[in-house]
TORVEXTI-370857 format. One record per residue (C-alpha): z, x, y; chain; residue in one letter; residue number from 0. Coordinates in steps of 0.2 Angstrom, whole numbers, plus 2048, in hexadecimal, padded with zeros to 3 digits. Layout:
Z,X,Y,A,A,NUM
...
END
This chain:
CD1,74F,258,A,M,0
CD9,743,24C,A,P,1
CCE,735,245,A,R,2
CD6,724,248,A,S,3
CD0,713,24C,A,K,4
CDE,712,258,A,N,5
CDA,722,262,A,L,6
CCC,723,26F,A,F,7
CC4,730,27B,A,I,8
CC3,727,28B,A,V,9
CBE,727,29E,A,G,10
CB7,736,2A7,A,G,11
CB6,740,296,A,T,12
CAA,734,28F,A,V,13
CA0,733,29F,A,R,14
C9E,746,2A0,A,D,15
C99,747,28E,A,I,16
C8C,73A,291,A,L,17
C86,743,2A0,A,L,18
C85,754,296,A,N,19
C93,75B,2A1,A,R,20
CA1,765,299,A,P,21
CB1,75B,29B,A,P,22
CBF,762,2A5,A,R,23
CCB,75B,299,A,D,24
CCD,74D,28D,A,Y,25
CD5,73C,290,A,D,26
CDB,733,281,A,I,27
CE1,721,27F,A,V,28
CEA,71B,26F,A,T,29
CF0,709,26A,A,T,30
CFD,712,260,A,D,31
D0C,71D,266,A,D,32
D04,72A,272,A,P,33
D12,736,26E,A,M,34
D0D,736,25B,A,D,35
CFA,738,260,A,A,36
CFE,746,26C,A,A,37
D08,74F,25E,A,T,38
CFA,74E,252,A,Q,39
CEE,755,25F,A,I,40
CF9,763,263,A,A,41
CFB,767,250,A,A,42
CE8,768,24E,A,L,43
CE5,772,25D,A,S,44
CF4,77D,25D,A,G,45
CFA,777,26D,A,G,46
D0A,76F,274,A,R,47
D0F,75E,27B,A,V,48
D15,75C,28D,A,I,49
D1C,74B,292,A,K,50
D18,746,2A4,A,L,51
D19,736,2AF,A,G,52
D26,729,2B2,A,K,53
D2F,71E,2A5,A,P,54
D23,711,29F,A,G,55
D14,71B,2A5,A,M,56
D16,72B,29B,A,H,57
D07,736,298,A,L,58
D07,743,28A,A,Y,59
CFD,753,28E,A,R,60
CF8,75E,280,A,V,61
CF4,770,286,A,T,62
CED,77E,27B,A,S,63
CE1,78D,27D,A,G,64
CD3,782,279,A,R,65
CD5,771,280,A,I,66
CE0,767,28C,A,E,67
CE1,754,289,A,C,68
CEC,746,290,A,D,69
CF2,738,284,A,V,70
CF7,727,28A,A,T,71
CFA,716,283,A,A,72
CED,709,285,A,A,73
CF0,6FC,292,A,G,74
CF6,6EB,28A,A,K,75
CF3,6F4,279,A,E,76
CE1,6F1,279,A,S,77
CD3,6FE,27D,A,I,78
CC8,6F0,285,A,I,79
CD6,6EB,291,A,S,80
CDA,6FD,295,A,D,81
CC8,701,299,A,L,82
CC5,6F1,2A4,A,M,83
CD5,6F6,2AE,A,A,84
CCC,706,2B3,A,R,85
CC4,70A,2C4,A,D,86
CB1,70C,2C1,A,F,87
CA5,707,2B3,A,T,88
CA0,719,2B0,A,V,89
CB3,71D,2AC,A,N,90
CB5,70E,2A1,A,A,91
CAE,714,291,A,M,92
CB6,71A,281,A,A,93
CB1,722,271,A,V,94
CBB,71E,261,A,S,95
CC0,72E,258,A,T,96
CBF,724,248,A,A,97
CAC,721,248,A,G,98
CA6,728,259,A,G,99
CA0,717,25F,A,D,100
C9E,714,272,A,L,101
CA8,706,279,A,I,102
CA1,701,289,A,D,103
CA7,6F0,28F,A,P,104
CA2,6F2,2A2,A,A,105
C91,6F9,29F,A,N,106
C95,70A,2A5,A,G,107
C87,713,29B,A,R,108
C7B,708,2A5,A,R,109
C82,70E,2B5,A,D,110
C82,720,2B0,A,L,111
C6F,71E,2AD,A,E,112
C6D,715,2BE,A,K,113
C78,723,2C6,A,K,114
C84,716,2CE,A,V,115
C96,715,2D1,A,I,116
C9B,703,2CF,A,R,117
CAD,6FC,2CF,A,M,118
CB3,6F1,2C1,A,I,119
CBC,6E6,2CD,A,S,120
CC3,6E7,2DE,A,G,121
CD4,6E3,2D7,A,K,122
CD3,6F3,2CD,A,N,123
CD0,6FD,2DC,A,L,124
CDF,6F6,2E6,A,T,125
CEA,6F8,2D7,A,A,126
CE8,70B,2DA,A,D,127
CE1,70E,2EC,A,P,128
CDD,720,2E8,A,I,129
CCE,718,2DF,A,R,130
CC5,714,2F0,A,F,131
CC5,726,2F4,A,L,132
CC0,72B,2E2,A,R,133
CB0,721,2E4,A,A,134
CAA,72D,2F1,A,W,135
CB0,73C,2E7,A,R,136
CA7,737,2D7,A,L,137
C97,732,2E1,A,A,138
C96,743,2E9,A,A,139
C9B,74C,2D9,A,E,140
C8E,743,2CE,A,L,141
C81,740,2DC,A,E,142
C82,72E,2D9,A,F,143
C81,71F,2E5,A,S,144
C8F,712,2E7,A,I,145
C8B,700,2E3,A,S,146
C8A,6F4,2F2,A,P,147
C99,6EA,2EC,A,E,148
CA3,6F9,2E9,A,T,149
C9F,6FF,2FB,A,L,150
CA4,6EE,302,A,E,151
CB5,6EF,2F9,A,A,152
CB7,701,300,A,I,153
CB3,6FA,312,A,R,154
CBF,6EC,310,A,A,155
CCE,6F4,308,A,D,156
CCB,707,307,A,G,157
CD8,70A,315,A,H,158
CE5,706,307,A,M,159
CE2,718,300,A,V,160
CF0,71F,30B,A,V,161
CFC,715,300,A,R,162
CF8,723,2F3,A,S,163
D02,733,2F2,A,A,164
CFB,740,2FE,A,G,165
CF9,74C,2F0,A,E,166
CED,740,2E7,A,R,167
CE3,73D,2F7,A,I,168
CE2,750,2FA,A,R,169
CDB,753,2E8,A,D,170
CCE,746,2EA,A,E,171
CC9,74D,2FB,A,L,172
CC8,75F,2F5,A,I,173
CBD,759,2E6,A,K,174
CB2,750,2F2,A,F,175
CB0,75E,2FE,A,F,176
CAC,76A,2EF,A,A,177
C9D,760,2EA,A,A,178
C8D,76A,2EF,A,P,179
C85,75A,2F6,A,V,180
C94,751,2FE,A,S,181
C8A,751,30F,A,A,182
C7E,744,307,A,D,183
C8D,739,307,A,Y,184
C97,73E,317,A,I,185
C8F,732,323,A,A,186
C94,723,319,A,D,187
CA4,72A,314,A,F,188
CA9,72F,325,A,A,189
CA3,71E,32C,A,G,190
CAF,714,320,A,A,191
CBF,70D,326,A,R,192
CC8,717,319,A,M,193
CC5,728,321,A,I,194
CCE,723,331,A,S,195
CDD,71F,326,A,A,196
CDC,730,31E,A,I,197
CD7,73A,32E,A,F,198
CDF,732,33D,A,P,199
CD5,735,34C,A,G,200
CC4,737,344,A,I,201
CBE,726,34A,A,N,202
CC1,72C,35C,A,D,203
CB3,738,35A,A,L,204
CA7,729,35A,A,K,205
C9E,727,36B,A,E,206
CA8,735,372,A,C,207
C99,73C,37D,A,I,208
C97,74F,37F,A,Q,209
C90,75A,38C,A,N,210
C7D,75F,38E,A,A,211
C7E,76C,380,A,Y,212
C80,75E,373,A,H,213
C73,751,36E,A,D,214
C80,746,365,A,F,215
C91,73F,367,A,D,216
CA0,748,35F,A,V,217
C9F,73E,34F,A,F,218
C8D,740,34B,A,H,219
C8E,752,350,A,H,220
C9C,754,344,A,T,221
C91,74D,336,A,L,222
C83,758,33A,A,K,223
C8F,767,33A,A,T,224
C96,762,329,A,Y,225
C84,761,322,A,A,226
C7F,771,329,A,G,227
C8E,77A,323,A,L,228
C8B,773,311,A,E,229
C79,779,312,A,A,230
C7F,78A,317,A,I,231
C8C,78C,309,A,L,232
C80,786,2FC,A,N,233
C72,792,302,A,R,234
C75,79D,312,A,P,235
C63,7A1,313,A,A,236
C60,78F,318,A,S,237
C67,793,329,A,A,238
C5E,7A4,32A,A,D,239
C6D,7AE,326,A,L,240
C65,7BC,31E,A,S,241
C74,7C7,317,A,D,242
C74,7C2,305,A,K,243
C86,7C8,303,A,R,244
C8E,7BA,30E,A,I,245
C95,7AF,300,A,M,246
C9B,7BF,2F7,A,D,247
CA7,7C2,306,A,F,248
CAB,7B0,30A,A,F,249
CBE,7B0,30A,A,S,250
CC1,7A7,2F9,A,A,251
CB8,79A,2EF,A,P,252
CC6,78E,2F0,A,A,253
CC4,78E,303,A,N,254
CB2,787,302,A,R,255
CB7,774,302,A,P,256
CC5,778,30F,A,L,257
CB8,77F,31A,A,L,258
CAE,76E,319,A,K,259
CBE,765,31D,A,C,260
CC0,770,32C,A,A,261
CAE,76C,331,A,A,262
CB2,759,330,A,L,263
CC1,75C,33B,A,L,264
CBC,76A,346,A,H,265
CB9,75F,356,A,D,266
CC7,752,352,A,I,267
CD0,758,362,A,G,268
CC2,755,36E,A,K,269
CC5,742,372,A,P,270
CD7,747,377,A,A,271
CD2,754,384,A,V,272
CC2,74D,38A,A,R,273
CC0,74F,39D,A,T,274
CB2,74C,3AA,A,T,275
CB1,757,3B9,A,D,276
CAB,753,3CB,A,D,277
C99,757,3C6,A,T,278
C99,74B,3B7,A,G,279
C9A,759,3AA,A,R,280
CA4,756,39A,A,V,281
CB1,763,395,A,H,282
CBC,764,385,A,F,283
CC8,772,38B,A,Y,284
CD4,777,37D,A,G,285
CCD,76B,370,A,H,286
CCE,779,363,A,E,287
CE1,77B,364,A,K,288
CE4,768,365,A,V,289
CD8,765,356,A,G,290
CE1,773,34C,A,A,291
CF2,76A,34F,A,N,292
CEB,759,34A,A,M,293
CE2,760,33B,A,A,294
CF3,769,336,A,G,295
CFC,758,337,A,N,296
CEF,750,32C,A,I,297
CEF,75E,31F,A,C,298
D02,75D,31E,A,R,299
D02,74A,31C,A,N,300
CF5,74C,30E,A,L,301
D01,759,306,A,R,302
CF4,767,308,A,F,303
CFD,778,303,A,S,304
D03,783,311,A,N,305
CF4,78F,30D,A,H,306
CE8,780,30E,A,Q,307
CEF,77A,31E,A,T,308
CF0,78B,326,A,H,309
CDD,78E,322,A,Y,310
CD7,77D,329,A,V,311
CE2,780,339,A,K,312
CDB,792,33B,A,T,313
CC9,78D,339,A,I,314
CCA,77F,345,A,I,315
CD5,789,352,A,G,316
CC9,797,352,A,H,317
CB8,78E,350,A,H,318
CB3,791,362,A,L,319
CB5,7A4,361,A,R,320
CA5,7A9,35A,A,P,321
C9C,79F,367,A,L,322
CA6,7A8,375,A,F,323
CA0,7B9,36D,A,L,324
C8E,7B2,36D,A,F,325
C8F,7AD,37F,A,T,326
C95,7BF,384,A,A,327
C87,7C6,379,A,H,328
C7A,7BC,383,A,Q,329
C81,7C2,393,A,K,330
C81,7D4,38C,A,C,331
C94,7D5,38E,A,R,332
C99,7D6,37C,A,L,333
CA1,7E6,376,A,G,334
CA6,7EC,365,A,Q,335
CB8,7EB,36A,A,K,336
CB7,7D8,36C,A,A,337
CAE,7D7,35B,A,V,338
CBB,7E1,352,A,S,339
CC9,7D7,35A,A,R,340
CC1,7C7,354,A,F,341
CC0,7CE,342,A,F,342
CD2,7D5,343,A,M,343
CD8,7C4,348,A,Q,344
CCE,7B9,33D,A,T,345
CCC,7C3,32D,A,S,346
CCB,7BF,31E,A,P,347
CC3,7AF,325,A,H,348
CB7,7B7,331,A,S,349
CA7,7B2,327,A,I,350
CAE,7A0,324,A,D,351
CB0,79E,337,A,L,352
C9E,7A5,33B,A,L,353
C97,799,32E,A,L,354
C9F,78A,336,A,L,355
C9A,790,347,A,A,356
C88,791,341,A,A,357
C89,780,33A,A,A,358
C91,77A,34B,A,D,359
C83,781,355,A,A,360
C76,779,34A,A,M,361
C7F,768,34C,A,G,362
C7D,768,35F,A,K,363
C6B,764,35E,A,G,364
C5B,76A,366,A,A,365
C64,770,376,A,G,366
C6E,77E,36E,A,S,367
C68,78F,36A,A,D,368
C6D,78D,357,A,S,369
C60,799,352,A,G,370
C66,7A7,35E,A,G,371
C78,7A4,358,A,F,372
C74,7A5,346,A,T,373
C6B,7B6,349,A,K,374
C7B,7BC,352,A,F,375
C86,7B5,344,A,A,376
C7B,7BE,337,A,D,377
C7E,7CF,341,A,I,378
C91,7CC,342,A,L,379
C92,7C8,32F,A,I,380
C89,7D8,32B,A,T,381
C95,7E1,337,A,D,382
CA4,7D9,32F,A,Y,383
C9E,7DE,31D,A,I,384
C98,7F0,321,A,D,385
CA2,7F5,330,A,G,386
CB3,7EC,330,A,F,387
CB8,7EA,31E,A,L,388
CB5,7FC,319,A,P,389
CC1,802,327,A,I,390
CCF,7F5,325,A,V,391
CCF,7F8,312,A,T,392
CCF,80B,314,A,A,393
CDF,815,313,A,P,394
CE9,815,324,A,S,395
CE6,825,32E,A,L,396
CF8,825,333,A,I,397
D08,81C,32D,A,S,398
D16,814,337,A,G,399
D22,822,331,A,H,400
D15,82F,337,A,D,401
D15,828,348,A,I,402
D28,827,349,A,M,403
D29,839,343,A,S,404
D1B,841,34E,A,E,405
D21,838,35E,A,F,406
D34,836,35B,A,G,407
D33,824,35C,A,L,408
D40,818,355,A,P,409
D3C,809,34A,A,P,410
D36,7FB,355,A,S,411
D28,7EF,358,A,P,412
D1F,7FD,362,A,L,413
D1B,805,351,A,I,414
D11,7F6,34C,A,G,415
D09,7F4,35D,A,E,416
D03,807,35B,A,I,417
CFD,804,349,A,M,418
CF3,7F4,34F,A,H,419
CEC,7FF,35E,A,Y,420
CE6,80D,352,A,I,421
CDE,800,346,A,K,422
CD5,7F8,354,A,E,423
CCF,809,35B,A,Q,424
CC9,80F,34A,A,R,425
CBE,7FF,349,A,L,426
CB5,803,359,A,I,427
CB2,815,352,A,S,428
CBD,81F,35F,A,T,429
CC8,825,351,A,I,430
CC2,82E,341,A,R,431
CD0,838,33B,A,N,432
CE3,83B,33C,A,R,433
CE1,847,34B,A,E,434
CD7,83A,355,A,D,435
CE5,82E,351,A,A,436
CF3,839,357,A,L,437
CE9,83D,367,A,G,438
CE7,82A,36A,A,R,439
CF9,826,367,A,I,440
CFE,834,373,A,K,441
CF3,82D,380,A,N,442
CF8,81B,37C,A,F,443
D0B,81F,37F,A,L,444
D07,829,38E,A,K,445
CFF,81A,397,A,H,446
D0C,80E,390,A,R,447
D1B,818,396,A,S,448
D23,814,3A7,A,P,449
D20,826,3AD,A,S,450
END
C-alpha cells in the first residue's frame, strides 16, 4: 500500500481489523485524485484498475491475485467530513497509510468495545435508506445490539428502504440470513415496519389464529420455525437428527440463507386462504401454493436470481409434503413408492425440505408430535442418502434408444414416460438389471395399450 498523508484505509476494513476479522476487501479513500491512487496501488500489487459507478460518483476497483480494494475520493475533500457522512460509528473510522494513526471522530472504537451498532445521524440513514436494513445485517453478522436511538430511527423511517435498488436489498438480506445467529434478531427485525415494506403480506400473519394443532398465531409460529431451522442448520443434533451426514448432502451451501428466507415466508399464504367450517375448525387449504406465488413475486421484486426465486418457491410450495408422508406413516399407509416419488420430485432439495418441515413441526408448540416427526425425518434422510442417491446416480439400466429399438417405438413423449416409470420401479427395488427393466416395460405397454 502506498504511504501517503492523503490516503486512508476506511470503513468496514478498519472495523474488521480491529475485531481481528480478516477483511473481505479493502476500502480506500483519498483526498487526492482517486485514479492516481488506484494506479499506484495496482502497480505495487500487480493488479489492474476497473472504473465503476456513475459520473461524479466514480469508484476505482483494484483487483489482483492478492487483494481487491475500492478507491474513492473523500467527500468534501476532508477525511473527517467523509467519515461523518457514513452510516454507523463502527464504520466511520480510518487509518492513515502515512503513519498508521486511527482517525475516529464518531467514537466507533468505543462502540466496537460495547458491541453496539449506532447511527451517526438519522439524516445519514435517510440519505441512503439501505442503511436501515444494514443495521440489522451488521448486528446479526457481528452479534452486536442496536442502540435505542438507531432502533427508533428504523421504526420511524425504515420503510424507506424500498427506495433502494432491489439488488442492494437482496444482498443485505442474504447476508442477514447467512449469519449463524440471525434468529436472535428475527423477532425485532420482523416486528419493524420496515419488514412489511420488504415482504408485503407479512404483517397479515400477526393475530392470524390457527387450528388446535398450533399454540401460536401464524406470525409467532413463523418466528419459532425460523429459530428452529437455524438451530438445526447450525447443529442438526440439536433437533435429535442423528445422521451426521445431513449437511454434507444439503443441496448447496448457498441455499442455507435462502432456506431461512423460505422459513420466514413459508406460511405467508395462510391469511389469504383462511376459512372456518361449521364446527369452528380453522383451515388453510392451498396456502402452500398461494404462499409460493406470493414469495415468488417478492423475490422477483428484490431481484433474486432465477435460481434463488425457484428455490424459495419450491421449498414453500412443497413444505407440507413431508407432513403428509408422516401422517400416512402414522396410519401405517406409507409405502416405499410414495417415499421414492417424494425424493424424485424434490431432489436435490429433499433434505432441505425435511429440515424445514422438522422446524415447522417444532414451531407448532406442545400440541404437535414434533419429536415423532423428527425421528421420521431422520429415517427419510438416511433413506435419501443411502437408498435414493446411489440409484439415481448409477448408470441407467436402459436408454431411450434401447426402448425404441427393442419395442419398435418412434420418438415421442412416451419414451420419457417409460424412462420415468423404470426409474421409479428401480427405486422401490422391483428392477435390478436390464432384463427386469425390459420385462417391466413390456408389461407397462401391455396394460397401457387399448387392446
